[in-house]
N, C-alpha and C positions, 0 to 999 in steps of 0.2 A: 739636743737643741733642734727645734724644727726650722726648716728653711722656708722662708716666705716665697710663695709663688709669685714671680715677677709680673704675672698677668692679673693677680688678685684684685688690684685696685684700678685696672684699666677698663674703660667703658667699652664693653662688648655687648651691651644689651640688644642692639639692633643689628648685630653682625651676621646673624643667620636668618634665612627667610622665614617669615611668620605667616601662617595661613590667614589669620586675622590679627591685625595690629590693634591692640587695646589702647584706649586713651591713656595718655601719660599721667602718672601720679608719683608723688614723692614718697615712695615706699622704701622698704629695707633694701631692695635691689638697687635702687637709685642712690640711696645713702652711701652704699659701699663704694660707688664709683663717682660720686658727685664732684669731688675736686678735679678729677681728670676730665669729666664731662664739661664742666664750666671752662676749664683752661683751654680746651680744644674747640669750644663752641661759641664763646663770648669774647670777641676781640676787645682788648683793653681792660679786661676784668681786673687784673692786678693793679693797674693804674687807678681804676675807680675805687677799689678798696683802700689803697694807700691814701687817696685824696679824701675819702670819707673820714679817715683817721685825722688827717690834717685839718679838715673843716671842723670836726668835733673839737679838736684842740683849740681852735680859734673861737668857737661860739658857745661852748659849754659854760654855763654860769654856776656859781656857787649855789648849793642848796636846791638843785633842780634835778629833774629826771631826764634821762636820755633813752629814747625808744628805738629799737631795731625791729621793725615790723616785717614778718616773714623772714625770720633770721636764718633759716636753713641751718648750716653747720657753724654759724657764728663768726664768719670771717669779718664782717663789718663791726660786730661787737668787739672783737679782739683788737682790731685796728683802732677803734675809738678808745678802748681801755688803755692802750699804749700811749695815746697822745693827750688825753684829758689831764689837765693840771688843776682844774677848778676843784674847790673843796666841797665835801659832802654831796657829791653827785652819786647817782645810781643809774646803771644801765639796766633796762628791762627789755629782754629779748623774747619775742613771741612768735610762735609758729603753730600751725594747725596739724602738722604731721608729727605723730608720736615718735616715729622712727627718727626723724630729724632732730626733735627735741632731745631724745635720749642721747644721741651722738653729740649734739651741740653741748650738752652739759659736760660731757667728757672733755671736749676741746677747751671749754672755758675753764674748767677746773685744773687743766694741765698747765695753765699759765697764770702766775700770780700777778696781781695788779692792785694799785691803791684804790681804784674805783670798783666797788662791788657790782657784780652782774648777776641778775636773776633771770633764769631761763624758764619760760612758762609755756605750757601747752594751752592754746586758746585761739579764738577767732578774732582776728584784728578788727573785724567789723563791729564787734560788740564789747571787746575788752575796754575798760575805762582807761583814759589817758588824762593826765593833768600835770600842771607845773613843769612843762617840758621846755628845755632850751634847745634841744636838737632831736629831730625825728627823722629816721631813715626808712625809706621804702625802696629797697634795692632789688629790682627785677621781680616785683611781687604784684603790683597793681594789674599787670597784664593777665594775671590769673583770677582776678576778681570779676564777677559779672559786671558788664558795662553799665547796667542801670544802677549799680550800687557804688560806683566809683566816686561820683560827686559827693555823696554823703560822707564817705571815708575821708576825702580831702577836707571837707568842712570840719569833721571831727578833729583832724590833725591840726587845722588852723586854730580851732578853739582851745586845743590843749597847749599850744605854744605860748610862752610868755612874750611880751613885747620885745622885738629884736631877735626872736628865736628863729632857728634855721631848719628848713625842711629840705632833705636831699632825696630826689626821685631819679631812679635809673630804670630805663625801660627799653624794650625793643619797639621801634616805631615803623610806620610805613609811609611812603611818599604818595601824595595824592596824584602826582603825575604817573600814569601807568608805565611809561618808558623808564623813568627814573626808579620807580618801585621795582621793576624787573631787574634793572642793573644792580641795585643794592642787594637784592636777593641773590643774584648770581655771584657778586663779590663775596657775600657771606658764605655761599656754598664753596667757592674757591678757597676761602679761609679754612673751612672744614676739611676739604680735600688735602690741603697742605699740611694739616695736622693729623692726617692718617685715616680719616673716615672714608669708607667706600661709598660708591653710588647707592648701594643697597641700604647702608646705614643712614645716609642722608635722606633717602626717600621714605624709609620706614619711620624715622624720627619725625619727619614732617607730617606723616599720616597720624602718628600718635599724638602730636601736640596741637594739631589744627583745631580740634574741638574744645580744648581746655585753655588755650592761650589766645587772647584776642587783642592784638596791638592796636593802639590809637595813632592818629596823626599828631604831630607836635602841637598843632593849633588847638586840639582838644585839651591837651594837658594845660596849656597856657590859659585857656578860657576858664577851666575849672579853678585854677589857682587864683585868677582875678576875681571870680565870683565868690571864692572862699575868703577873700579879704587880704590876700598877700600883697604887700606894697611893692615888692621887687621880685623878679624872677628872670633867670637867664640860663640857657644851656651852657655848660662849661666843657662838655666832652661829647664828641660823636665819632664813631668809626663804623662805616657802612650804615646799617639800620639799627645800631645800638647807640644810645645816648644817655647822658646824665645831666640833670639841671639842679640848680639851687634856687630856693625861694625864701625870702625873708619876710617875717610877719611885720 
């Protein structure tokens, strides 16, 4: 019997000095440590996932589709699968990282549920969506090119049935530079408290600054209004991480 290395699933990607820090990508190395990375980097993540499940249970309608866009390892899909009581629903989980999709399929298949879940490798900007009662975009839009975000939100709105629910979670920035810096420092304190070193924090920041472009909250609300959502409100925020719900 082999003994599992206790460090195997710990995020140590940026623990050693790197001559040149490459842009962050959701590759096999990240997949191996992703749960630990998320837990130690995103405040309130478990609360967000649990609430996504709760919301899906409330808003999923019979004979509709449920979409998890940018599904990563399937945490949101599994939470929704546990909570959905509506009949003849289907969860469609999509991600453009082959490594994520391969591992996500393993996670989804490990837990049985009444609601079928299909995991697909694809581009959420071009994948067709239709007849949806719930659509989730959990910390994914920030990795989409800013000029393409409005079209994606419009596509989501068009795919939702009347009364359908959209859940959006993102890292945001404050327009006030003093408040922006404070929230950033509080987030860094959160990382330090979870065991990340100054080197890890600095190198991760360098890796992600070219691939993750946060918006201000007003940008999100404006896009939702323009896409035809009747109601939208933030329901969670911790430091510069938030989640909102929008109803068609």
